[in-house]
Z-matrix of the N, CA and C atoms (Angstrom, degrees):
N
C 1 1.456
C 2 1.529 1 109.26
N 3 1.307 2 114.72 1 136.47
C 4 1.452 3 120.75 2 179.84
C 5 1.524 4 109.05 3 -74.36
N 6 1.307 5 114.94 4 131.89
C 7 1.468 6 120.41 5 -179.93
C 8 1.526 7 107.96 6 -103.14
N 9 1.339 8 116.12 7 97.22
C 10 1.461 9 121.31 8 -176.67
C 11 1.523 10 112.05 9 -58.49
N 12 1.320 11 117.28 10 -42.41
C 13 1.455 12 120.87 11 -177.75
C 14 1.533 13 110.92 12 -62.13
N 15 1.320 14 116.05 13 -41.18
C 16 1.468 15 120.80 14 179.07
C 17 1.534 16 110.76 15 -64.73
N 18 1.324 17 116.46 16 -42.01
C 19 1.467 18 120.70 17 178.78
C 20 1.527 19 110.01 18 -65.84
N 21 1.329 20 116.40 19 -43.47
C 22 1.468 21 119.88 20 178.34
C 23 1.525 22 111.01 21 -59.82
N 24 1.309 23 116.25 22 -42.69
C 25 1.465 24 120.49 23 179.35
C 26 1.525 25 110.77 24 -62.92
N 27 1.326 26 117.64 25 -41.63
C 28 1.467 27 121.36 26 178.76
C 29 1.535 28 110.68 27 -64.04
N 30 1.337 29 116.23 28 -42.59
C 31 1.466 30 119.77 29 178.06
C 32 1.525 31 110.92 30 -60.83
N 33 1.325 32 116.11 31 -46.90
C 34 1.469 33 119.78 32 -179.51
C 35 1.528 34 111.82 33 -65.73
N 36 1.319 35 117.19 34 -31.86
C 37 1.470 36 120.52 35 177.53
C 38 1.522 37 111.54 36 -72.72
N 39 1.317 38 116.23 37 -33.06
C 40 1.463 39 121.09 38 -179.04
C 41 1.532 40 112.40 39 -74.98
N 42 1.330 41 116.89 40 -30.04
C 43 1.468 42 120.35 41 -172.51
C 44 1.527 43 114.65 42 -55.92
N 45 1.326 44 121.05 43 -45.93
C 46 1.476 45 118.19 44 178.80
C 47 1.529 46 112.72 45 -61.92
N 48 1.329 47 117.45 46 -42.60
C 49 1.477 48 120.24 47 178.06
C 50 1.519 49 110.37 48 -61.41
N 51 1.319 50 116.42 49 -45.59
C 52 1.466 51 120.89 50 -179.74
C 53 1.531 52 109.87 51 -61.39
N 54 1.323 53 115.86 52 -43.28
C 55 1.455 54 120.11 53 -179.01
C 56 1.533 55 111.35 54 -60.70
N 57 1.318 56 117.03 55 -49.55
C 58 1.467 57 119.94 56 -175.22
C 59 1.523 58 113.46 57 -76.76
N 60 1.329 59 117.60 58 -30.77
C 61 1.465 60 120.61 59 -177.29
C 62 1.532 61 113.75 60 -91.76
N 63 1.332 62 117.26 61 -28.49
C 64 1.466 63 121.32 62 -174.16
C 65 1.537 64 111.57 63 -118.24
N 66 1.314 65 117.24 64 -59.57
C 67 1.472 66 120.97 65 -171.11
C 68 1.529 67 112.95 66 -65.94
N 69 1.322 68 117.32 67 -49.46
C 70 1.477 69 119.31 68 -177.59
C 71 1.524 70 112.64 69 -61.96
N 72 1.339 71 118.67 70 -49.24
C 73 1.477 72 117.71 71 177.61
C 74 1.524 73 112.14 72 -58.89
N 75 1.327 74 116.45 73 -35.91
C 76 1.465 75 120.43 74 179.25
C 77 1.530 76 110.47 75 -65.06
N 78 1.325 77 117.17 76 -47.52
C 79 1.467 78 121.33 77 -179.19
C 80 1.525 79 111.48 78 -58.79
N 81 1.333 80 116.98 79 -35.09
C 82 1.463 81 121.16 80 -178.45
C 83 1.523 82 112.07 81 -68.58
N 84 1.320 83 117.44 82 -18.39
C 85 1.462 84 121.45 83 -178.91
C 86 1.516 85 113.62 84 -81.19
N 87 1.311 86 116.14 85 -23.08
C 88 1.454 87 119.68 86 -173.88
C 89 1.527 88 110.86 87 -65.18
N 90 1.322 89 114.84 88 140.50
C 91 1.459 90 121.04 89 179.84
C 92 1.519 91 110.71 90 -63.83
N 93 1.327 92 115.39 91 155.84
C 94 1.462 93 121.38 92 174.68
C 95 1.531 94 109.20 93 -55.40
N 96 1.306 95 116.67 94 132.54
C 97 1.462 96 120.41 95 179.75
C 98 1.516 97 113.77 96 81.19
N 99 1.317 98 117.03 97 5.75
C 100 1.464 99 121.32 98 -179.64
C 101 1.523 100 107.82 99 -121.65
N 102 1.321 101 116.57 100 109.85
C 103 1.462 102 120.96 101 -174.64
C 104 1.525 103 112.09 102 -88.00
N 105 1.311 104 114.10 103 166.15
C 106 1.460 105 121.10 104 175.53
C 107 1.527 106 109.83 105 -60.67
N 108 1.329 107 116.92 106 -38.73
C 109 1.462 108 121.17 107 179.29
C 110 1.530 109 110.89 108 -64.46
N 111 1.327 110 117.67 109 -35.59
C 112 1.462 111 121.03 110 177.72
C 113 1.527 112 109.58 111 -65.61
N 114 1.327 113 117.08 112 -41.52
C 115 1.464 114 120.91 113 176.74
C 116 1.530 115 109.42 114 -61.50
N 117 1.347 116 116.40 115 -45.51
C 118 1.460 117 120.40 116 179.41
C 119 1.526 118 110.83 117 -60.01
N 120 1.314 119 116.70 118 -39.43
C 121 1.466 120 121.06 119 179.06
C 122 1.525 121 110.24 120 -61.73
N 123 1.336 122 117.15 121 -46.29
C 124 1.471 123 120.67 122 178.35
C 125 1.525 124 110.66 123 -62.12
N 126 1.321 125 116.25 124 -43.82
C 127 1.465 126 120.10 125 -178.70
C 128 1.532 127 110.36 126 -65.25
N 129 1.328 128 116.79 127 -38.59
C 130 1.457 129 120.99 128 178.54
C 131 1.524 130 110.57 129 -64.11
N 132 1.325 131 116.32 130 -42.83
C 133 1.470 132 119.49 131 176.57
C 134 1.528 133 110.52 132 -62.54
N 135 1.303 134 116.49 133 -39.15
C 136 1.471 135 120.51 134 177.80
C 137 1.523 136 109.68 135 -60.63
N 138 1.337 137 117.47 136 -46.30
C 139 1.470 138 121.65 137 179.59
C 140 1.520 139 111.43 138 -62.94
N 141 1.326 140 116.04 139 -32.01
C 142 1.469 141 120.51 140 -177.62
C 143 1.517 142 112.16 141 -82.58
N 144 1.312 143 118.05 142 7.60
C 145 1.452 144 120.87 143 178.40
C 146 1.512 145 113.43 144 92.48
N 147 1.326 146 117.98 145 8.29
C 148 1.457 147 121.69 146 173.57
C 149 1.512 148 115.73 147 107.97
N 150 1.345 149 118.04 148 -14.43
C 151 1.464 150 119.03 149 178.83
C 152 1.515 151 110.71 150 -152.31
N 153 1.346 152 114.51 151 156.33
C 154 1.464 153 121.78 152 178.63
C 155 1.520 154 107.92 153 -168.87
N 156 1.322 155 115.80 154 169.35
C 157 1.458 156 119.35 155 175.41
C 158 1.526 157 109.40 156 -82.02
N 159 1.313 158 115.77 157 161.61
C 160 1.460 159 120.83 158 177.58
C 161 1.527 160 110.28 159 -59.46
N 162 1.334 161 117.31 160 -41.28
C 163 1.468 162 121.40 161 179.66
C 164 1.519 163 111.38 162 -62.22
N 165 1.321 164 116.53 163 -41.05
C 166 1.464 165 119.90 164 178.79
C 167 1.519 166 110.71 165 -63.71
N 168 1.321 167 116.45 166 -47.37
C 169 1.467 168 119.42 167 -178.96
C 170 1.522 169 110.20 168 -61.51
N 171 1.326 170 116.92 169 -43.37
C 172 1.469 171 120.82 170 179.89
C 173 1.527 172 110.80 171 -61.41
N 174 1.320 173 116.80 172 -43.01
C 175 1.470 174 120.37 173 179.74
C 176 1.524 175 110.99 174 -66.12
N 177 1.318 176 116.71 175 -44.71
C 178 1.467 177 120.23 176 -177.74
C 179 1.518 178 112.05 177 -64.74
N 180 1.322 179 117.07 178 -40.34
C 181 1.466 180 121.01 179 -176.63
C 182 1.520 181 111.93 180 -89.70
N 183 1.335 182 116.34 181 -6.20
C 184 1.464 183 122.39 182 -179.37
C 185 1.530 184 111.17 183 59.30
N 186 1.336 185 114.94 184 40.29
C 187 1.456 186 123.09 185 176.29
C 188 1.529 187 107.13 186 -110.50
N 189 1.342 188 118.17 187 132.13
C 190 1.473 189 119.34 188 177.88
C 191 1.534 190 111.05 189 -56.69
N 192 1.329 191 115.58 190 146.86
C 193 1.471 192 120.72 191 -175.39
C 194 1.524 193 112.85 192 -56.66
N 195 1.345 194 117.61 193 -39.62
C 196 1.467 195 118.68 194 -179.16
C 197 1.531 196 111.70 195 -65.37
N 198 1.342 197 117.03 196 -35.49
C 199 1.466 198 119.77 197 176.21
C 200 1.529 199 110.48 198 -72.40
N 201 1.337 200 115.96 199 -36.38
C 202 1.461 201 119.92 200 178.68
C 203 1.525 202 109.77 201 -63.03
N 204 1.324 203 117.38 202 -39.66
C 205 1.462 204 120.87 203 179.03
C 206 1.526 205 110.22 204 -60.15
N 207 1.323 206 116.98 205 -45.29
C 208 1.473 207 120.91 206 178.75
C 209 1.532 208 110.49 207 -61.78
N 210 1.326 209 116.15 208 -43.47
C 211 1.457 210 120.39 209 -179.24
C 212 1.529 211 111.06 210 -64.56
N 213 1.315 212 116.48 211 -44.95
C 214 1.463 213 120.29 212 179.72
C 215 1.529 214 109.92 213 -64.56
N 216 1.318 215 117.70 214 -37.56
C 217 1.468 216 120.03 215 176.22
C 218 1.527 217 110.94 216 -57.92
N 219 1.331 218 116.69 217 -42.55
C 220 1.467 219 120.37 218 177.85
C 221 1.533 220 110.83 219 -65.10
N 222 1.325 221 116.44 220 -40.64
C 223 1.464 222 120.00 221 179.11
C 224 1.526 223 111.04 222 -66.53
N 225 1.331 224 117.22 223 -35.04
C 226 1.467 225 121.40 224 176.01
C 227 1.526 226 109.27 225 -65.93
N 228 1.342 227 117.00 226 -44.80
C 229 1.466 228 121.30 227 178.80
C 230 1.530 229 111.29 228 -58.31
N 231 1.326 230 115.83 229 -36.82
C 232 1.463 231 120.52 230 179.93
C 233 1.529 232 112.28 231 -84.98
N 234 1.335 233 116.12 232 3.43
C 235 1.460 234 124.11 233 178.80
C 236 1.528 235 113.52 234 60.19
N 237 1.337 236 115.44 235 32.13
C 238 1.460 237 120.91 236 177.72
C 239 1.526 238 112.24 237 -94.08
N 240 1.332 239 116.47 238 -23.10
C 241 1.468 240 121.44 239 174.32
C 242 1.527 241 108.48 240 -137.09
N 243 1.322 242 114.56 241 160.63
C 244 1.463 243 122.18 242 175.72
C 245 1.519 244 108.15 243 -129.67
N 246 1.321 245 115.14 244 149.84
C 247 1.460 246 120.68 245 171.35
C 248 1.524 247 107.81 246 -94.70
N 249 1.330 248 116.39 247 143.99
C 250 1.462 249 120.24 248 175.01
C 251 1.519 250 109.30 249 -150.82
N 252 1.321 251 115.75 250 152.73
C 253 1.461 252 121.26 251 178.76
C 254 1.515 253 109.98 252 -76.43
N 255 1.324 254 115.55 253 140.04
C 256 1.456 255 121.28 254 174.60
C 257 1.528 256 107.58 255 -67.38
N 258 1.338 257 118.28 256 124.93
C 259 1.463 258 119.91 257 -178.04
C 260 1.529 259 113.58 258 -62.86
N 261 1.332 260 117.76 259 -24.74
C 262 1.458 261 121.37 260 -179.42
C 263 1.525 262 112.87 261 -86.76
N 264 1.330 263 117.00 262 -22.67
C 265 1.460 264 121.21 263 -178.51
C 266 1.526 265 108.24 264 -152.03
N 267 1.306 266 116.49 265 100.77
C 268 1.467 267 121.59 266 -174.03
C 269 1.522 268 113.24 267 -65.85
N 270 1.333 269 117.64 268 -10.84
C 271 1.465 270 119.78 269 175.85
C 272 1.518 271 111.22 270 -75.27
N 273 1.314 272 116.63 271 -19.30
C 274 1.462 273 121.92 272 -177.10
C 275 1.521 274 109.26 273 -94.71
N 276 1.322 275 115.38 274 128.63
C 277 1.463 276 121.51 275 175.55
C 278 1.516 277 107.80 276 -106.60
N 279 1.307 278 114.84 277 129.23
C 280 1.462 279 120.45 278 178.37
C 281 1.523 280 109.90 279 -108.59
N 282 1.303 281 114.32 280 161.22
C 283 1.452 282 122.71 281 177.68
C 284 1.523 283 106.44 282 -116.40
N 285 1.337 284 116.07 283 135.36
C 286 1.462 285 117.71 284 177.56
C 287 1.518 286 110.08 285 -134.90
N 288 1.313 287 114.26 286 152.04
C 289 1.458 288 121.05 287 176.54
C 290 1.521 289 109.95 288 -69.53
N 291 1.320 290 115.87 289 146.35
C 292 1.457 291 120.74 290 175.37
C 293 1.524 292 108.85 291 -99.29
N 294 1.319 293 115.79 292 171.04
C 295 1.461 294 120.00 293 175.04
C 296 1.522 295 110.31 294 -61.90
N 297 1.335 296 116.08 295 -34.40
C 298 1.464 297 120.26 296 177.83
C 299 1.529 298 110.25 297 -61.16
N 300 1.325 299 117.27 298 -39.53
C 301 1.463 300 121.16 299 177.45
C 302 1.523 301 110.67 300 -64.77
N 303 1.326 302 116.41 301 -42.17
C 304 1.467 303 119.79 302 177.83
C 305 1.526 304 110.57 303 -59.67
N 306 1.334 305 115.79 304 -44.82
C 307 1.477 306 120.34 305 178.66
C 308 1.524 307 110.94 306 -64.13
N 309 1.337 308 116.22 307 -40.97
C 310 1.464 309 120.70 308 179.38
C 311 1.532 310 110.08 309 -60.75
N 312 1.330 311 116.44 310 -47.36
C 313 1.467 312 120.01 311 -178.25
C 314 1.528 313 111.10 312 -64.77
N 315 1.334 314 117.26 313 -40.98
C 316 1.471 315 120.71 314 177.55
C 317 1.522 316 110.93 315 -63.02
N 318 1.326 317 116.02 316 -46.42
C 319 1.467 318 120.87 317 179.81
C 320 1.523 319 110.32 318 -62.95
N 321 1.315 320 115.47 319 -42.75
C 322 1.466 321 119.76 320 -179.63
C 323 1.523 322 110.17 321 -59.59
N 324 1.312 323 116.32 322 -46.20
C 325 1.465 324 120.43 323 -179.22
C 326 1.523 325 111.45 324 -64.76
N 327 1.324 326 116.90 325 -45.59
C 328 1.463 327 119.20 326 -174.71
C 329 1.522 328 113.45 327 -75.97
N 330 1.328 329 118.60 328 -29.37
C 331 1.462 330 120.11 329 -176.20
C 332 1.530 331 113.58 330 -106.73
N 333 1.287 332 116.90 331 -45.03
C 334 1.457 333 119.32 332 -172.33
C 335 1.517 334 114.34 333 -86.10
N 336 1.308 335 117.80 334 -24.38
C 337 1.462 336 119.84 335 -179.27
C 338 1.518 337 111.41 336 -65.98
N 339 1.319 338 117.17 337 -8.57
C 340 1.466 339 121.46 338 176.69
C 341 1.527 340 111.21 339 -61.46
N 342 1.324 341 117.90 340 -14.47
C 343 1.471 342 120.04 341 178.01
C 344 1.522 343 111.13 342 -60.85
N 345 1.327 344 116.63 343 -20.75
C 346 1.453 345 120.18 344 -179.44
C 347 1.533 346 112.45 345 -85.66
N 348 1.327 347 117.04 346 -10.34
C 349 1.458 348 120.08 347 -178.75
C 350 1.528 349 113.60 348 -57.05
N 351 1.337 350 119.60 349 -45.18
C 352 1.481 351 117.54 350 179.00
C 353 1.527 352 112.73 351 -56.59
N 354 1.316 353 117.06 352 -37.78
C 355 1.460 354 120.35 353 177.33
C 356 1.529 355 110.26 354 -67.41
N 357 1.330 356 116.24 355 -49.53
C 358 1.465 357 120.63 356 -176.17
C 359 1.525 358 112.10 357 -66.09
N 360 1.327 359 116.96 358 -35.36
C 361 1.461 360 120.54 359 -179.42
C 362 1.522 361 112.90 360 -67.30
N 363 1.331 362 117.21 361 -18.25
C 364 1.464 363 121.12 362 177.72
C 365 1.525 364 112.21 363 -80.31
N 366 1.321 365 116.00 364 -13.83
C 367 1.461 366 120.36 365 -174.96
C 368 1.524 367 111.09 366 -89.11
N 369 1.320 368 113.92 367 145.48
C 370 1.464 369 119.22 368 173.65
C 371 1.522 370 108.35 369 -70.50
N 372 1.314 371 116.49 370 166.37
C 373 1.464 372 121.04 371 178.20
C 374 1.530 373 110.98 372 -57.83
N 375 1.334 374 115.84 373 -41.91
C 376 1.465 375 119.89 374 179.55
C 377 1.528 376 111.10 375 -66.18
N 378 1.337 377 117.01 376 -41.47
C 379 1.464 378 120.20 377 178.74
C 380 1.527 379 110.82 378 -64.73
N 381 1.330 380 117.18 379 -37.41
C 382 1.471 381 120.17 380 176.92
C 383 1.524 382 110.95 381 -61.77
N 384 1.322 383 116.46 382 -44.76
C 385 1.460 384 120.55 383 178.01
C 386 1.526 385 110.92 384 -62.70
N 387 1.323 386 116.29 385 -44.36
C 388 1.466 387 120.60 386 179.82
C 389 1.530 388 110.72 387 -64.69
N 390 1.327 389 116.52 388 -41.88
C 391 1.459 390 121.31 389 179.71
C 392 1.524 391 110.28 390 -62.96
N 393 1.313 392 116.86 391 -46.44
C 394 1.460 393 121.28 392 178.86
C 395 1.528 394 110.65 393 -60.60
N 396 1.329 395 116.28 394 -45.29
C 397 1.468 396 120.59 395 178.37
C 398 1.530 397 110.72 396 -62.55
N 399 1.329 398 116.45 397 -41.71
C 400 1.469 399 120.46 398 179.47
C 401 1.523 400 111.10 399 -62.91
N 402 1.324 401 117.84 400 -40.54
C 403 1.464 402 121.22 401 177.60
C 404 1.524 403 110.49 402 -64.15
N 405 1.343 404 116.09 403 -41.71
C 406 1.472 405 119.39 404 175.77
C 407 1.525 406 110.88 405 -59.03
N 408 1.305 407 116.26 406 -43.28
C 409 1.464 408 121.00 407 -179.41
C 410 1.524 409 111.46 408 -66.81
N 411 1.320 410 117.15 409 -42.97
C 412 1.465 411 120.20 410 177.16
C 413 1.530 412 110.38 411 -59.73
N 414 1.321 413 116.38 412 -45.52
C 415 1.456 414 119.89 413 179.89
C 416 1.527 415 110.13 414 -62.49
N 417 1.317 416 117.04 415 -43.26
C 418 1.470 417 120.71 416 178.08
C 419 1.511 418 110.75 417 -59.62
N 420 1.326 419 117.24 418 -46.76
C 421 1.462 420 121.69 419 -177.74
C 422 1.530 421 110.74 420 -64.78
N 423 1.341 422 116.47 421 -46.91
C 424 1.458 423 119.43 422 -179.87
C 425 1.526 424 111.56 423 -64.87
N 426 1.321 425 116.83 424 -36.12
C 427 1.465 426 118.83 425 -179.72
C 428 1.525 427 111.94 426 -70.62
N 429 1.328 428 117.99 427 -18.08
C 430 1.464 429 121.39 428 176.61
C 431 1.527 430 113.06 429 -84.64
N 432 1.318 431 117.84 430 -10.77
C 433 1.455 432 120.82 431 179.51
C 434 1.530 433 109.58 432 -69.90
N 435 1.312 434 117.69 433 138.48
C 436 1.476 435 119.38 434 178.58
C 437 1.526 436 112.24 435 -54.93
N 438 1.332 437 117.92 436 -34.84
C 439 1.464 438 120.35 437 -178.57
C 440 1.525 439 112.44 438 -74.99
N 441 1.313 440 118.69 439 -11.96
C 442 1.459 441 121.83 440 -178.37
C 443 1.513 442 113.84 441 -111.64
N 444 1.306 443 117.89 442 -31.73
C 445 1.458 444 120.18 443 -169.14
C 446 1.518 445 113.56 444 -61.95
N 447 1.312 446 117.46 445 -19.80
C 448 1.451 447 119.82 446 -175.92
C 449 1.514 448 113.53 447 -77.56
N 450 1.322 449 118.77 448 -17.66
C 451 1.447 450 118.35 449 178.37
C 452 1.515 451 113.55 450 -120.74
N 453 1.297 452 118.68 451 -14.85
C 454 1.461 453 119.92 452 179.56
C 455 1.519 454 110.54 453 -76.48
N 456 1.323 455 116.96 454 -38.34
C 457 1.454 456 120.33 455 177.18
C 458 1.525 457 108.31 456 -84.61
N 459 1.317 458 116.55 457 110.13
C 460 1.472 459 120.40 458 -178.53
C 461 1.514 460 110.21 459 -54.75
N 462 1.331 461 114.28 460 140.45
C 463 1.452 462 119.81 461 178.07
C 464 1.505 463 114.55 462 84.89
N 465 1.314 464 118.62 463 7.08
C 466 1.454 465 121.36 464 -177.66
C 467 1.525 466 112.07 465 -98.71
N 468 1.310 467 119.04 466 11.67
C 469 1.466 468 121.64 467 -176.96
C 470 1.523 469 111.64 468 -58.20
N 471 1.313 470 118.42 469 -33.74
C 472 1.466 471 121.29 470 -179.97
C 473 1.525 472 111.05 471 -63.30
N 474 1.327 473 116.98 472 -35.24
C 475 1.453 474 120.11 473 178.25
C 476 1.518 475 110.49 474 -64.42
N 477 1.336 476 116.93 475 -36.10
C 478 1.453 477 120.63 476 177.70
C 479 1.524 478 109.87 477 -62.13
N 480 1.333 479 116.99 478 -41.90
C 481 1.464 480 120.97 479 178.07
C 482 1.523 481 110.26 480 -59.28
N 483 1.334 482 116.52 481 -42.40
C 484 1.457 483 120.53 482 178.65
C 485 1.525 484 110.82 483 -63.08
N 486 1.337 485 116.55 484 -40.25
C 487 1.462 486 120.94 485 179.73
C 488 1.531 487 109.24 486 -63.68
N 489 1.340 488 117.79 487 -43.87
C 490 1.459 489 121.60 488 179.67
C 491 1.521 490 111.21 489 -60.23
N 492 1.322 491 117.55 490 -41.61
C 493 1.463 492 121.85 491 -178.88
C 494 1.518 493 111.99 492 -66.37
N 495 1.328 494 117.21 493 -31.28
C 496 1.455 495 120.99 494 -177.86
C 497 1.518 496 113.48 495 -82.34
N 498 1.327 497 117.05 496 -5.83
C 499 1.472 498 119.20 497 -178.66
C 500 1.492 499 111.36 498 -89.11
């Protein structure tokens, strides 16, 4: 039997370590004027196959639509995303990643992710393997959640629309 209280306690115990070892170093890498939420928005669009509606992005990232509009405006100004009309319904405006965004994400991964090296270099070979496997498992589990599966699997945006209609 799954013990929810035990799992909750483990999650709460892990959060400070995760924050200081992973989240804080990551936040320090972001360029001036580029927030963590903006990075999440780009990554979410990437997971969704490169484009989605503003409503979809707001729902997936759990950001209110008015804040999402401001964030997308900043991303448009930085030429990381573009707005375009849905060819099937011109009333719908979609957001898509630009080539500049693709280059930014590639550069970020190849150059800035090195901030995690001090943490990883402290781990034994076995701990590195276990950590990598654990991350794979976490991603698998989170991607199976109904609230996640619609944007983690590229090309599943239509399923999200169906879910919205059924609510």
